[in-house]
Short mmCIF file of the C-alpha atoms (twelve columns), coordinates in Angstrom:
data_MODEL
# 
_entry.id   MODEL 
# 
loop_
_atom_site.group_PDB 
_atom_site.id 
_atom_site.type_symbol 
_atom_site.label_atom_id 
_atom_site.label_alt_id 
_atom_site.label_comp_id 
_atom_site.label_asym_id 
_atom_site.label_seq_id 
_atom_site.Cartn_x 
_atom_site.Cartn_y 
_atom_site.Cartn_z 
_atom_site.pdbx_PDB_model_num 
ATOM 1   C CA . UNK A 1   72.378 21.774 -0.224  1 
ATOM 2   C CA . UNK A 2   70.088 18.885 0.783   1 
ATOM 3   C CA . UNK A 3   69.603 17.616 -2.729  1 
ATOM 4   C CA . UNK A 4   72.799 19.013 -4.536  1 
ATOM 5   C CA . UNK A 5   72.745 18.582 -8.257  1 
ATOM 6   C CA . UNK A 6   70.116 15.908 -8.425  1 
ATOM 7   C CA . UNK A 7   67.568 14.147 -6.204  1 
ATOM 8   C CA . UNK A 8   69.833 11.286 -5.277  1 
ATOM 9   C CA . UNK A 9   68.112 10.861 -1.884  1 
ATOM 10  C CA . UNK A 10  64.605 11.475 -2.943  1 
ATOM 11  C CA . UNK A 11  61.836 8.682  -3.112  1 
ATOM 12  C CA . UNK A 12  58.561 9.537  -5.145  1 
ATOM 13  C CA . UNK A 13  55.661 7.610  -3.805  1 
ATOM 14  C CA . UNK A 14  52.499 6.884  -5.595  1 
ATOM 15  C CA . UNK A 15  49.631 5.561  -3.568  1 
ATOM 16  C CA . UNK A 16  47.117 3.324  -5.442  1 
ATOM 17  C CA . UNK A 17  47.550 4.774  -8.870  1 
ATOM 18  C CA . UNK A 18  44.889 3.602  -11.364 1 
ATOM 19  C CA . UNK A 19  46.184 5.054  -14.543 1 
ATOM 20  C CA . UNK A 20  49.029 3.488  -16.343 1 
ATOM 21  C CA . UNK A 21  49.622 6.656  -18.391 1 
ATOM 22  C CA . UNK A 22  50.084 8.704  -15.176 1 
ATOM 23  C CA . UNK A 23  52.377 6.086  -13.783 1 
ATOM 24  C CA . UNK A 24  54.652 6.171  -17.091 1 
ATOM 25  C CA . UNK A 25  54.546 9.915  -16.993 1 
ATOM 26  C CA . UNK A 26  55.796 9.994  -13.258 1 
ATOM 27  C CA . UNK A 27  58.496 7.570  -14.265 1 
ATOM 28  C CA . UNK A 28  59.584 9.947  -16.977 1 
ATOM 29  C CA . UNK A 29  59.671 12.764 -14.531 1 
ATOM 30  C CA . UNK A 30  61.879 10.648 -12.165 1 
ATOM 31  C CA . UNK A 31  64.265 10.505 -15.151 1 
ATOM 32  C CA . UNK A 32  63.966 14.199 -15.951 1 
ATOM 33  C CA . UNK A 33  64.875 15.153 -12.393 1 
ATOM 34  C CA . UNK A 34  67.203 12.169 -11.563 1 
ATOM 35  C CA . UNK A 35  65.310 11.141 -8.437  1 
ATOM 36  C CA . UNK A 36  66.591 8.221  -6.618  1 
ATOM 37  C CA . UNK A 37  63.694 5.794  -6.501  1 
ATOM 38  C CA . UNK A 38  60.039 5.470  -7.641  1 
ATOM 39  C CA . UNK A 39  57.827 3.480  -5.103  1 
ATOM 40  C CA . UNK A 40  54.280 2.464  -5.665  1 
ATOM 41  C CA . UNK A 41  51.766 1.466  -2.920  1 
ATOM 42  C CA . UNK A 42  48.997 -1.075 -4.067  1 
ATOM 43  C CA . UNK A 43  48.841 -0.048 -7.732  1 
ATOM 44  C CA . UNK A 44  45.303 -0.312 -9.222  1 
ATOM 45  C CA . UNK A 45  46.596 -0.703 -12.883 1 
ATOM 46  C CA . UNK A 46  49.244 -2.551 -14.718 1 
ATOM 47  C CA . UNK A 47  52.314 -0.387 -14.176 1 
ATOM 48  C CA . UNK A 48  54.271 -2.605 -16.615 1 
ATOM 49  C CA . UNK A 49  51.802 -2.190 -19.360 1 
ATOM 50  C CA . UNK A 50  52.771 -0.986 -22.851 1 
ATOM 51  C CA . UNK A 51  50.837 2.249  -22.219 1 
ATOM 52  C CA . UNK A 52  52.994 3.059  -18.977 1 
ATOM 53  C CA . UNK A 53  56.263 2.144  -20.983 1 
ATOM 54  C CA . UNK A 54  55.379 4.441  -23.893 1 
ATOM 55  C CA . UNK A 55  54.794 7.404  -21.507 1 
ATOM 56  C CA . UNK A 56  57.925 6.589  -19.554 1 
ATOM 57  C CA . UNK A 57  60.393 6.828  -22.442 1 
ATOM 58  C CA . UNK A 58  63.819 7.148  -20.837 1 
ATOM 59  C CA . UNK A 59  62.338 6.806  -17.582 1 
ATOM 60  C CA . UNK A 60  61.486 3.078  -18.187 1 
ATOM 61  C CA . UNK A 61  64.181 1.993  -15.757 1 
ATOM 62  C CA . UNK A 62  62.217 3.615  -12.912 1 
ATOM 63  C CA . UNK A 63  59.193 1.324  -13.789 1 
ATOM 64  C CA . UNK A 64  61.395 -1.774 -14.129 1 
ATOM 65  C CA . UNK A 65  63.263 -0.978 -10.704 1 
ATOM 66  C CA . UNK A 66  60.328 0.543  -8.847  1 
ATOM 67  C CA . UNK A 67  59.519 -1.040 -5.426  1 
ATOM 68  C CA . UNK A 68  56.018 -1.961 -4.874  1 
ATOM 69  C CA . UNK A 69  54.493 -2.099 -1.280  1 
ATOM 70  C CA . UNK A 70  51.041 -3.194 0.104   1 
ATOM 71  C CA . UNK A 71  51.171 -0.562 2.790   1 
ATOM 72  C CA . UNK A 72  52.173 3.040  2.793   1 
ATOM 73  C CA . UNK A 73  53.849 2.809  6.251   1 
ATOM 74  C CA . UNK A 74  56.309 0.236  4.899   1 
ATOM 75  C CA . UNK A 75  57.146 2.510  1.846   1 
ATOM 76  C CA . UNK A 76  58.168 5.479  4.028   1 
ATOM 77  C CA . UNK A 77  59.795 4.009  7.041   1 
ATOM 78  C CA . UNK A 78  63.415 4.230  5.978   1 
ATOM 79  C CA . UNK A 79  62.810 7.893  5.316   1 
ATOM 80  C CA . UNK A 80  64.021 10.736 7.619   1 
ATOM 81  C CA . UNK A 81  61.641 13.250 6.260   1 
ATOM 82  C CA . UNK A 82  58.281 12.597 4.497   1 
ATOM 83  C CA . UNK A 83  56.225 15.287 2.600   1 
ATOM 84  C CA . UNK A 84  52.652 14.717 1.333   1 
ATOM 85  C CA . UNK A 85  50.831 16.624 -1.502  1 
ATOM 86  C CA . UNK A 86  47.136 17.300 -0.916  1 
ATOM 87  C CA . UNK A 87  44.568 19.061 -3.062  1 
ATOM 88  C CA . UNK A 88  42.346 20.089 -0.242  1 
ATOM 89  C CA . UNK A 89  43.096 22.947 2.154   1 
ATOM 90  C CA . UNK A 90  41.927 22.684 5.937   1 
ATOM 91  C CA . UNK A 91  44.224 25.009 7.799   1 
ATOM 92  C CA . UNK A 92  42.319 24.894 11.029  1 
ATOM 93  C CA . UNK A 93  42.280 21.218 11.178  1 
ATOM 94  C CA . UNK A 94  45.724 20.429 9.801   1 
ATOM 95  C CA . UNK A 95  48.222 23.271 10.697  1 
ATOM 96  C CA . UNK A 96  51.306 21.339 9.351   1 
ATOM 97  C CA . UNK A 97  49.924 22.354 5.798   1 
ATOM 98  C CA . UNK A 98  51.731 24.696 3.611   1 
ATOM 99  C CA . UNK A 99  52.273 25.931 0.097   1 
ATOM 100 C CA . UNK A 100 54.504 23.808 -2.046  1 
ATOM 101 C CA . UNK A 101 57.100 26.680 -2.238  1 
ATOM 102 C CA . UNK A 102 56.935 27.214 1.547   1 
ATOM 103 C CA . UNK A 103 57.414 23.592 2.349   1 
ATOM 104 C CA . UNK A 104 60.149 23.260 -0.181  1 
ATOM 105 C CA . UNK A 105 61.930 26.322 1.426   1 
ATOM 106 C CA . UNK A 106 61.588 24.805 4.874   1 
ATOM 107 C CA . UNK A 107 62.901 21.458 3.678   1 
ATOM 108 C CA . UNK A 108 65.992 23.021 2.086   1 
ATOM 109 C CA . UNK A 109 66.693 24.854 5.423   1 
ATOM 110 C CA . UNK A 110 68.489 21.694 6.560   1 
ATOM 111 C CA . UNK A 111 71.957 20.923 5.809   1 
ATOM 112 C CA . UNK A 112 71.320 17.292 4.904   1 
ATOM 113 C CA . UNK A 113 68.553 14.715 4.938   1 
ATOM 114 C CA . UNK A 114 69.556 11.020 4.117   1 
ATOM 115 C CA . UNK A 115 66.367 10.059 2.692   1 
ATOM 116 C CA . UNK A 116 63.472 12.329 1.664   1 
ATOM 117 C CA . UNK A 117 60.079 11.029 0.391   1 
ATOM 118 C CA . UNK A 118 57.133 12.896 -1.301  1 
ATOM 119 C CA . UNK A 119 53.868 11.070 -1.252  1 
ATOM 120 C CA . UNK A 120 51.192 11.585 -3.933  1 
ATOM 121 C CA . UNK A 121 47.631 10.189 -3.555  1 
ATOM 122 C CA . UNK A 122 44.980 8.536  -5.693  1 
ATOM 123 C CA . UNK A 123 43.777 10.329 -8.828  1 
ATOM 124 C CA . UNK A 124 40.201 10.437 -7.600  1 
ATOM 125 C CA . UNK A 125 40.395 11.076 -4.040  1 
ATOM 126 C CA . UNK A 126 43.986 11.860 -2.831  1 
ATOM 127 C CA . UNK A 127 45.314 10.653 0.505   1 
ATOM 128 C CA . UNK A 128 43.180 9.828  3.481   1 
ATOM 129 C CA . UNK A 129 43.569 11.888 6.690   1 
ATOM 130 C CA . UNK A 130 45.264 8.904  8.343   1 
ATOM 131 C CA . UNK A 131 47.725 8.640  5.433   1 
ATOM 132 C CA . UNK A 132 48.387 12.419 5.618   1 
ATOM 133 C CA . UNK A 133 49.356 12.113 9.217   1 
ATOM 134 C CA . UNK A 134 52.254 9.747  8.287   1 
ATOM 135 C CA . UNK A 135 53.899 12.928 6.801   1 
ATOM 136 C CA . UNK A 136 55.993 15.296 8.622   1 
ATOM 137 C CA . UNK A 137 54.600 18.185 6.437   1 
ATOM 138 C CA . UNK A 138 51.718 18.304 3.864   1 
ATOM 139 C CA . UNK A 139 51.805 20.871 0.979   1 
ATOM 140 C CA . UNK A 140 49.167 22.132 -1.507  1 
ATOM 141 C CA . UNK A 141 49.808 23.431 -4.892  1 
ATOM 142 C CA . UNK A 142 47.872 26.755 -5.343  1 
ATOM 143 C CA . UNK A 143 45.319 26.316 -8.049  1 
ATOM 144 C CA . UNK A 144 41.783 27.795 -8.797  1 
ATOM 145 C CA . UNK A 145 39.369 27.373 -5.947  1 
ATOM 146 C CA . UNK A 146 36.743 26.166 -8.416  1 
ATOM 147 C CA . UNK A 147 38.965 23.360 -9.655  1 
ATOM 148 C CA . UNK A 148 41.846 22.685 -7.067  1 
ATOM 149 C CA . UNK A 149 42.530 19.238 -8.116  1 
ATOM 150 C CA . UNK A 150 45.627 18.614 -10.465 1 
ATOM 151 C CA . UNK A 151 46.407 15.713 -12.638 1 
ATOM 152 C CA . UNK A 152 48.659 13.212 -10.743 1 
ATOM 153 C CA . UNK A 153 51.563 13.624 -13.054 1 
ATOM 154 C CA . UNK A 154 51.219 17.443 -13.260 1 
ATOM 155 C CA . UNK A 155 51.319 17.643 -9.459  1 
ATOM 156 C CA . UNK A 156 54.512 15.533 -9.466  1 
ATOM 157 C CA . UNK A 157 56.083 17.709 -12.155 1 
ATOM 158 C CA . UNK A 158 55.363 20.829 -10.210 1 
ATOM 159 C CA . UNK A 159 56.668 19.471 -6.923  1 
ATOM 160 C CA . UNK A 160 59.919 18.318 -8.462  1 
ATOM 161 C CA . UNK A 161 60.299 21.612 -10.308 1 
ATOM 162 C CA . UNK A 162 60.031 23.542 -7.141  1 
ATOM 163 C CA . UNK A 163 62.487 21.313 -5.405  1 
ATOM 164 C CA . UNK A 164 64.915 21.605 -8.427  1 
ATOM 165 C CA . UNK A 165 64.583 25.430 -8.784  1 
ATOM 166 C CA . UNK A 166 64.931 26.019 -4.977  1 
ATOM 167 C CA . UNK A 167 67.920 23.651 -4.416  1 
ATOM 168 C CA . UNK A 168 69.930 25.797 -6.837  1 
ATOM 169 C CA . UNK A 169 69.295 29.039 -4.918  1 
ATOM 170 C CA . UNK A 170 71.967 30.488 -2.587  1 
ATOM 171 C CA . UNK A 171 70.510 30.635 0.893   1 
ATOM 172 C CA . UNK A 172 71.959 33.506 3.007   1 
ATOM 173 C CA . UNK A 173 70.649 31.918 6.243   1 
ATOM 174 C CA . UNK A 174 72.682 29.282 8.001   1 
ATOM 175 C CA . UNK A 175 71.353 25.872 7.344   1 
ATOM 176 C CA . UNK A 176 70.190 23.841 10.284  1 
ATOM 177 C CA . UNK A 177 71.096 20.292 11.312  1 
ATOM 178 C CA . UNK A 178 68.268 18.010 10.611  1 
ATOM 179 C CA . UNK A 179 67.037 16.362 13.805  1 
ATOM 180 C CA . UNK A 180 63.318 15.937 13.355  1 
ATOM 181 C CA . UNK A 181 61.640 12.829 14.596  1 
ATOM 182 C CA . UNK A 182 60.950 10.493 11.609  1 
ATOM 183 C CA . UNK A 183 57.526 9.336  10.470  1 
ATOM 184 C CA . UNK A 184 58.504 5.830  11.871  1 
ATOM 185 C CA . UNK A 185 59.551 7.167  15.220  1 
ATOM 186 C CA . UNK A 186 56.207 9.110  15.499  1 
ATOM 187 C CA . UNK A 187 54.228 6.163  14.332  1 
ATOM 188 C CA . UNK A 188 55.873 3.822  16.872  1 
ATOM 189 C CA . UNK A 189 55.496 6.275  19.693  1 
ATOM 190 C CA . UNK A 190 51.790 6.770  19.088  1 
ATOM 191 C CA . UNK A 191 51.223 3.140  18.848  1 
ATOM 192 C CA . UNK A 192 52.591 2.774  22.326  1 
ATOM 193 C CA . UNK A 193 50.725 5.882  23.663  1 
ATOM 194 C CA . UNK A 194 47.427 4.537  22.303  1 
ATOM 195 C CA . UNK A 195 47.981 1.195  23.864  1 
ATOM 196 C CA . UNK A 196 48.795 2.818  27.244  1 
ATOM 197 C CA . UNK A 197 45.851 5.165  27.177  1 
ATOM 198 C CA . UNK A 198 43.522 2.261  26.223  1 
ATOM 199 C CA . UNK A 199 45.019 0.333  29.182  1 
ATOM 200 C CA . UNK A 200 44.368 3.035  31.632  1 
ATOM 201 C CA . UNK A 201 40.895 3.930  30.389  1 
ATOM 202 C CA . UNK A 202 41.656 7.290  28.996  1 
ATOM 203 C CA . UNK A 203 40.763 6.178  25.474  1 
ATOM 204 C CA . UNK A 204 37.959 3.882  24.294  1 
ATOM 205 C CA . UNK A 205 38.303 1.537  21.337  1 
ATOM 206 C CA . UNK A 206 35.680 3.144  19.187  1 
ATOM 207 C CA . UNK A 207 37.146 6.769  19.488  1 
ATOM 208 C CA . UNK A 208 40.802 6.209  20.095  1 
ATOM 209 C CA . UNK A 209 41.929 6.683  16.463  1 
ATOM 210 C CA . UNK A 210 40.202 10.136 16.196  1 
ATOM 211 C CA . UNK A 211 41.733 11.288 19.409  1 
ATOM 212 C CA . UNK A 212 45.290 9.906  18.730  1 
ATOM 213 C CA . UNK A 213 45.103 11.692 15.278  1 
ATOM 214 C CA . UNK A 214 44.442 15.042 16.947  1 
ATOM 215 C CA . UNK A 215 47.436 14.371 19.262  1 
ATOM 216 C CA . UNK A 216 49.660 13.363 16.333  1 
ATOM 217 C CA . UNK A 217 48.694 16.604 14.561  1 
ATOM 218 C CA . UNK A 218 49.890 18.523 17.411  1 
ATOM 219 C CA . UNK A 219 53.274 16.567 17.398  1 
ATOM 220 C CA . UNK A 220 53.682 17.410 13.677  1 
ATOM 221 C CA . UNK A 221 52.793 21.100 14.025  1 
ATOM 222 C CA . UNK A 222 55.533 21.347 16.913  1 
ATOM 223 C CA . UNK A 223 58.391 19.919 14.539  1 
ATOM 224 C CA . UNK A 224 59.251 17.463 17.252  1 
ATOM 225 C CA . UNK A 225 62.866 16.549 17.346  1 
ATOM 226 C CA . UNK A 226 64.275 13.069 17.739  1 
ATOM 227 C CA . UNK A 227 65.279 13.899 21.441  1 
ATOM 228 C CA . UNK A 228 61.738 15.264 22.213  1 
ATOM 229 C CA . UNK A 229 59.964 11.953 20.817  1 
ATOM 230 C CA . UNK A 230 62.452 9.797  22.810  1 
ATOM 231 C CA . UNK A 231 61.543 11.582 26.093  1 
ATOM 232 C CA . UNK A 232 57.984 10.966 25.310  1 
ATOM 233 C CA . UNK A 233 58.497 7.355  24.673  1 
ATOM 234 C CA . UNK A 234 60.644 7.034  27.766  1 
ATOM 235 C CA . UNK A 235 57.659 8.462  29.873  1 
ATOM 236 C CA . UNK A 236 55.394 5.941  28.270  1 
ATOM 237 C CA . UNK A 237 57.757 3.035  28.937  1 
ATOM 238 C CA . UNK A 238 58.283 4.086  32.588  1 
ATOM 239 C CA . UNK A 239 54.474 4.329  33.098  1 
ATOM 240 C CA . UNK A 240 54.099 0.938  31.631  1 
ATOM 241 C CA . UNK A 241 56.935 -0.556 33.864  1 
ATOM 242 C CA . UNK A 242 55.105 1.037  36.982  1 
ATOM 243 C CA . UNK A 243 51.759 -0.467 35.995  1 
ATOM 244 C CA . UNK A 244 53.106 -3.877 35.285  1 
ATOM 245 C CA . UNK A 245 55.236 -3.870 38.556  1 
ATOM 246 C CA . UNK A 246 52.414 -2.438 40.811  1 
ATOM 247 C CA . UNK A 247 50.194 -5.517 39.832  1 
ATOM 248 C CA . UNK A 248 52.769 -7.916 41.159  1 
ATOM 249 C CA . UNK A 249 53.067 -6.241 44.548  1 
# 
């Protein structure tokens, strides 16, 4: 199984949390489920406050040893697979969405993932569209349509419970070898693609981000492999080589 008896390769990532009680509660959950590491991106509260420590209890070591980043990309770029939690559902726009149970089952269909990350957004507004596109898959936790938003620590507890429950099941199907392109590989590829398309005039500066986001969504939907993303990057490098050398002749 990917996670075995505990979550020794799982990073829980909080983006701009503004409540020390929530941060402390998540640290406690990290201890409950024996995750590998708590990472926090640009915290908006004192994560080492007495309030946070009181809520953390035996999870205080996750507060003391948590890694703090100023950018979400930096927090996930050593991870092979990145999942993101989202309260809103827009299946037509983001087809890499799924229920928490479906995404967990999909994740556990692989033999082994070296580093798995789960991102949780801000208490008041979650993750932005561009942040969601940094994830390989985005999941929702089914709740009432009248009040779909969950408390941050509650969302973390449900996601970790689903992983814990599913990892102990006996899968009858043969587990697949993990070979998906990582978030970093996809990000680097699209930085190069955007630069190339701006150079040849296909994209304009003021609309490039929106168009690239649609293309990236397509790549995520396709579960693009490492080999496939390398082929795409090879094409971009060859076009750039040709453009640079044709100017010299």
